[in-house]
C-alpha positions as semicolon CSV with decimal commas, in nm:
position;residue;x (nm);y (nm);z (nm)
1;M;0,249;-3,997;-0,063
2;T;0,461;-3,756;-0,251
3;K;0,432;-3,383;-0,196
4;Q;0,325;-3,141;-0,498
5;F;0,538;-2,846;-0,502
6;K;0,424;-2,553;-0,721
7;S;0,638;-2,480;-1,051
8;W;0,836;-2,128;-1,081
9;N;0,588;-2,077;-1,332
10;Q;0,293;-2,147;-1,120
11;Y;0,437;-1,861;-0,873
12;T;0,497;-1,623;-1,158
13;E;0,135;-1,652;-1,311
14;E;0,007;-1,634;-0,936
15;A;0,200;-1,345;-0,886
16;K;0,069;-1,118;-1,201
17;H;-0,102;-0,802;-1,122
18;D;-0,247;-0,537;-1,331
19;P;-0,029;-0,178;-1,339
20;F;-0,170;0,136;-1,124
21;E;-0,258;0,394;-1,395
22;L;-0,215;0,766;-1,295
23;P;-0,379;0,984;-1,530
24;V;-0,226;1,312;-1,559
25;S;-0,424;1,504;-1,840
26;E;-0,644;1,394;-2,142
27;D;-0,333;1,296;-2,298
28;Q;-0,093;1,161;-2,035
29;T;-0,147;0,843;-1,825
30;I;0,157;0,729;-1,635
31;I;0,151;0,356;-1,620
32;I;0,329;0,204;-1,262
33;E;0,403;-0,150;-1,287
34;P;0,407;-0,420;-1,053
35;L;0,697;-0,449;-0,792
36;T;0,927;-0,716;-0,873
37;G;1,047;-0,972;-0,579
38;A;1,335;-0,753;-0,540
39;G;1,159;-0,440;-0,545
40;L;0,942;-0,585;-0,262
41;L;1,256;-0,665;-0,043
42;Q;1,339;-0,293;-0,102
43;F;0,999;-0,142;-0,046
44;A;0,995;-0,324;0,270
45;R;1,341;-0,181;0,376
46;A;1,239;0,156;0,303
47;E;0,884;0,096;0,472
48;R;1,051;-0,037;0,791
49;A;1,302;0,285;0,799
50;G;0,983;0,540;0,724
51;D;1,134;0,690;0,415
52;M;0,813;0,720;0,240
53;E;1,053;0,892;-0,061
54;A;1,216;0,582;-0,094
55;M;0,903;0,361;-0,083
56;L;0,768;0,586;-0,378
57;I;1,080;0,532;-0,558
58;V;1,063;0,186;-0,540
59;V;0,702;0,107;-0,567
60;C;0,709;0,358;-0,893
61;G;0,993;0,201;-1,040
62;D;1,055;0,357;-1,361
63;A;0,784;0,571;-1,363
64;W;0,921;0,754;-1,071
65;E;1,097;1,015;-1,286
66;H;0,746;1,126;-1,418
67;V;0,597;1,110;-1,118
68;E;0,830;1,314;-0,882
69;P;0,795;1,668;-1,069
70;L;0,416;1,601;-1,037
71;L;0,495;1,559;-0,662
72;A;0,725;1,866;-0,612
73;K;0,462;2,125;-0,716
74;A;0,187;1,927;-0,487
75;G;0,036;1,971;-0,125
76;I;0,176;1,660;0,104
77;K;-0,152;1,537;0,083
78;A;-0,133;1,443;-0,296
79;L;0,214;1,252;-0,177
80;E;0,016;1,084;0,094
81;N;-0,257;0,952;-0,076
82;L;-0,083;0,861;-0,383
83;L;0,129;0,627;-0,183
84;T;-0,131;0,516;0,002
85;D;-0,315;0,426;-0,324
86;L;-0,075;0,262;-0,447
87;M;0,016;0,030;-0,151
88;L;-0,344;-0,074;-0,178
89;H;-0,357;-0,132;-0,556
90;F;-0,057;-0,374;-0,510
91;D;-0,167;-0,514;-0,204
92;L;0,135;-0,357;0,040
93;A;-0,072;-0,246;0,329
94;E;-0,124;-0,458;0,610
95;D;-0,506;-0,587;0,738
96;Y;-0,574;-0,422;1,080
97;V;-0,829;-0,564;1,287
98;L;-1,044;-0,309;1,507
99;I;-1,283;-0,346;1,739
100;G;-1,595;-0,126;1,784
101;Q;-1,717;-0,005;2,147
102;G;-1,955;-0,280;2,114
103;G;-1,716;-0,573;2,042
104;G;-1,787;-0,579;1,671
105;K;-1,468;-0,633;1,457
106;I;-1,374;-0,480;1,144
107;T;-1,043;-0,557;0,927
108;E;-0,930;-0,283;0,718
109;R;-0,592;-0,159;0,520
110;D;-0,663;0,153;0,388
111;P;-0,483;0,382;0,686
112;R;-0,735;0,697;0,593
113;K;-1,063;0,442;0,678
114;I;-0,825;0,332;0,987
115;K;-0,763;0,723;1,123
116;A;-1,192;0,755;1,046
117;L;-1,283;0,437;1,270
118;R;-1,034;0,546;1,518
119;K;-1,217;0,872;1,574
120;Q;-1,530;0,665;1,579
121;G;-1,400;0,525;1,897
122;Y;-1,257;0,188;1,749
123;R;-0,965;0,028;1,892
124;F;-0,680;-0,196;1,741
125;E;-0,693;-0,551;1,848
126;G;-0,483;-0,620;2,142
127;E;-0,471;-0,259;2,248
128;A;-0,589;-0,168;2,609
129;I;-0,984;-0,029;2,659
130;S;-0,942;0,347;2,743
131;R;-1,060;0,398;3,065
132;T;-1,077;0,793;2,994
């Protein structure tokens, strides 16, 4: 039996993703294109290093020159929320399994929702149960 491999065209077709649209005003919308494969490698390096600026620069690509001035005037939550929304939109955020006090499991990737679940007593799968 001969194994069928995907063609490069199949890989690129599967990788297509809609751009992220960031409305700035009624007449201006910043379009952030999906990462390339090389961009994904750069993003992963920046994420491992915990470098939020590098993560944003890489994920924004050519749009960074329009995004950076907006962030320079905004509070830190704007930066955090934009980065999170970009990561969710482009499927860059990892899934985490959380377990509730009753044993029910939830899979979530949005860190804002994960933080809220943790405050409700959920713990990460594999994390020891707190005795306090």
